[in-house]
N, C-alpha and C positions, 0 to 999 in steps of 0.2 A: 485533668487537674489529678495531679497523682496523690493517693491517701497517703498521710503521715503513718509511718510504720508504729505499731504499738510496742510497748516498753515492759521487757522483765528485768527488775532489778533484784540484784544478789549485793546485799551486806553482808561484807567479810570473806576474807579469801582464805581460811583457815582448809581443814579437809573438807566440811560438808560443803561450803564454798566454793571451792574449785570443783568437786564432784559434781555441782549442780550446773556451774558454768560449763565447764567441758561436756559433760553428756547432752544439754541442751545443744548448745553450738554443732554438735554432730548430727542433730536430728529434727532441726526447727527451717522453717523457711524464712532466710534471712530477708527476702522481699517484704516480708509482712511483719517481720520482729525483729528488735532490737535487744541485745543483751548488754545489759552496764553492771558493771563488777566494780565496787566500792571497798576499798579498804584503808585504813591510815597508813601502813607501810606498803612499799612498794615490792615486797618480796612473803614468798608461802614460805611458812615454820614449820617444820616438822617437831613439834612441842616435844614429844616422847624422848628426844636425845636431849633438850635441855638441859638435864641433868648433869649430860657429860661435858656441855661446853662449862658450865660453873665449877668443875671439880678437873677441868682439863690441867694437866700439870707442864709447866714448861721452865727450863733452868732459867731462861733469859724471855721477859716479857715485850715484845716490840709490835710496832704497827703493822709488819706484815703477819706476825704471829695471832693478832686478834683478827685480820682480816680472813685467815684461812678459818680459823674457829666459827667466823659466823657462816662462812661458806659450807660447813658440814650440815648445817641444818637449816639455812635458807636457800630459796630458790626465786631469782627474780620472776614475778608476775608475768613480765612479757614473755618469758621462755616458755610457759604453761599455756597461754591462750593465743586462738586465733584472731590478731587484732583487726582483720577484716569482718569478723563474724562478732568480736566482744570489744565493747568499749570501755576501757578502764580507767577509774578515776581514784587519786589517790587522794582522800580526801577526809575529814571526819563527819561523823553523821551527827546532827546536833538536834534531830527532831523528826516524827514521823507523824503524819495527820492521815491516819485510815480512812477518815470519812471523805477526804479531799482525794484519796490515792496521790499523795506528796510524800517525799523525803527532804527535810532540809539539809544540805552540806554546808560546812562552814566555809569552804571557799568558791563552791559552783552555785549556790544558793538551792533553789528549786530543781527538783526532780520529777516529774511525774511517772508513775509508772499503773500498769494494768494487772501484772503480778508483782508481787514482793516477797522475797526469801531473806528472813533474816538469820544469822550464822556467824553474828558478831564475837562468841565465845564467853568468857566470863572473866569478870574481875576479880581480884583478891578480897577477902572478906576478914576486916581485921575484928568483929566483933565486939566494936567499941572498947577493947581491951587497951587500957592505958601506954601509952608509950609503944605500943606494937607496929603502928603504922611510921612512927617517926624513926624507931630504931631496928625492925625489922627487914628483912630483905626479900620482896616476892621473888618467885619464878615464873613469869608467865610469857616473857619476850625474848630475845635474845640479848637484848639490852639488859634486862635484869641479871641472865645468866654470867655476862661478862662482866656486870657489876661485881656480884656475887664473889667471882674468881678474883679480880682486881683488889677488893676489899679486904678479902682474907691476905692476899700477899702484902697490901699494905700494912694492915695491922700487925703482921710479924715483921715486917721491916720496922715498923716505930718501937715495938718492942725491945728489938736488938740495938737501936740506936739509943734508947733509956737505959739501957742495961738490965731492965726487968726481968723476974722471973717467978711472975704472979700464976696463980692458977687461973685458966682460961677454959670457959664452958661455952660450948656451941652448940645451940639448940633448933634441933630439926621439928619444925611444926606440921604435925597431920602425919598419921601412918598409913596413908594411900599407896598407891604404887608410887608415886612423886618421891613423897615422904621417904619410903624405903629404898627406894633408888639412889637418892642425894645421900643418906645416912651411910650406907653402905659403899658408896664412891669417895665420900667425903673423908672418912678416915684414913683412907689410903693418902689422899690428897694431902693432909694436914702431916702425914708421918713426913711426906717426901718434903712441904715447905719448912717442916721443923729442921728435918738434915740441911736444907739450904740455908736458912738462917740460924744456924747451930742452936736450937730452941730445945728444951727438954721436952720431950713427948708426954714424959708422964705427967707433965703439969697440964695437959690440955685432956678435955674430954668432950665425947662428941654424944648427946643425950637427944632421943627421939620420942617425942610426946604426941600420945596419941589417947583416945579416952576408950576406942572401940575395943572390945575383946578379942578381934580377927584385926591382921593388918593385910593392905595391899588387894582386898576384896577376895581374900583366901578362907579356905577353910579351916577347921582346928589344925588339921595335919599341915596344910602349907605353913601356918601363921608359925607353930613349933619350929618348922624347917628354918624360915627367917630368922626367928627370934636367936636360933643355936648359930646361924651364920654370923648375923652382925654381933653378937658376944665373941666368936670366935675373931674376927676383924677387929675386934676392942671397941666399938660401940658398947658403953659401959652400961647406960641405964634407959629403960623404957620407962617413961614417966607416964602413967593412967591418970589422964586429966583432962577435962571437958576443955574444949578450946571455944565448943559456940554450938548452935543447934542449926538443923538441917532446915532451911526454910526455902520458899521460892524466889526469895530475894530478885525480883525483878524478873526472872524468868517467864517466856510466854508460855501459856497453859497452851497444848494443841489438841485438835482431836485423835481419832485413828488415822486419819489420811494426813496426818503433819499440818493442817491446817491451824491457826488461830481459832479457839472457839467460835469467836462471835464474830471473823471475818474470814469469808472462803477465798479471798483473793491473797491471803498473807499468810506466808508457811514459816514455820520457824525448824532450825536444826542445830545439833551440837549442844554446848553448855548452856545456851540460853532458851533451849525449850525444853517445858516441863512436860514430859511425855509418860501419864501414869500408868503402871502396870498394873497386871490383872490384881495382883496381892496387895496394892492400893502404895505401894512405893513407887520412886522415880525411877527411872530408867538411869541406869548409871554414867556418867560425863566420861566415857573413854572415846577413843580413836575410831575403834571400830565401829562404835554407835553411831558415831557421827558422820562416818563413809556411810553406813546403810540408808542413813536418814537422806544424805544427799542425793543419794541414787536414786530414794523413792521420790522426792519432791521433785525431780525433774521429771520424772515419769508422770506424775500426776499432774502437774503444769501441762506437760505435751495430751495427756489425756483430754482436760478441761477444754482445752483449746479444740481438740478434735470432737468435743461433744460426748466421749466415753466416760464409763464406769471407771470410777477411781480405785487405786490398790489401797488398802488397809495396812499398816504398818506391823509386820510382825517380826521384831528384831529376833536372831537367831541367838542363840545362848552366848553367852559372852565366855572367852578365853583369857584367862590372866597368865601372862608370862612375865614376871618381872626380875631383872637383874639384881643380884644383891651384892655388890663390891667383886670387881674381878673378873674371871671369866667363868661365874657361876650364877646360877638363875634358876628359880620355881617356876613351874607351869602347872595351873590348873584346869583342866580339861571340864568340858559342860557336863560330864557325868560326875564330877567331883574329886575323879583321881589325879593326885598328885605327884609330878615327876621333879626331879632336881638334877643339876649336875651341870657340865661344862658345855653339854650339848645342848641343854635349855639356853643357857647364854646365846649358844650358837643360832639358836631357831629365832629368838629375838632379833638377832641381825639380819637374818633372813627376812624376818616380817616387814623390817624399813624397806629392802631392797624389792621386796614382791611391791609394798607400796608406790617406792619411786618410779617402778615399771607402769604402774596403773595412771601416773600422771604426766609423763614423759617419754620420748623416744628410749628404747632397749640400751643404746650404746651411751644416753647422757645417763641413763639410771644408773649402768654398771660403775660408769667412772665415779659419779657422785659418791655412791655407795662404798667403792676402793679408796675414793679421797678421806672420807670419815673414819674409816677405819685404820688409815695411815695418820690421822691426826689423832685418834682416841686410843691407839695402841700405848701410850703410856699409861692410860687409865688401869689398863686390863693386865 
């Protein structure tokens, strides 16, 4: 009688999840092990460029236009995995029973595991602010980004129909990398929409809301450059107000091997992992951190299978490369030096190319990268 294969279940097909699955698939015995990948969507999304989708201008929005927008950041999961090695389930996770080593899925029911990697990302926290969930627009998915784009267009269409010439305030909540990127591109997007619908741009104000002293993970010098650039673009105000406190918010506390602190068979990576640094703070929720975590989790699962000593997670110092409207970016390297200019924007674009080449064949990666540059050329 053939022994059933043991199972490694990976929840989430983001940067960490795809890294785990691809690295395991290259090295594990498929006779003894089955890899199962679960995600609610059927595509892997490069979320670092969602701000581009949200602010992409087109003189005429069509179905084809929306499809092309989605293709810039979304890649079918089927194109990124070997279906002979990895079983993909498009499903929603509704529960995890770690004592019974089971995951409960909405459509597929119970899935047992021997090892579990949780890389589901995070949800928008509205901090119980009245009206924020109802009226705010999150930016976590491709659908979120397209909705922002559509709603802004629709808003100005309605203003034109009503003949209104009222003041319009658009608030961007959060001065992290995404908030700065959105604010920088949004002002250009709004100017084009105002031109399209003959609305006075002096009636529109874009406001970035952030409580922290520094923006986008930068130091004081980097923050000053960002503020100067945003002011030049026309982002009229930076409001220093607290939106909410940073808490664990459901993130899984992990040890130095990225295992759940009370369960060695469960690993966590990305936004839903709480890895505490030596200074007591949490490892920042950055794509580069998720990539490093995913790679290490794959190695440690293989080492556990082979009875070898695991490797501790020692994240490399993070680089912060932030586009700030058009062909301009700010880059803070690991020693605190700051650079800015058009060439930093180019570095950001090449980072995407490098990432694409790490998860798909060279030609496909270059084709996807060139497609994104063509679609987003109007933004820059």
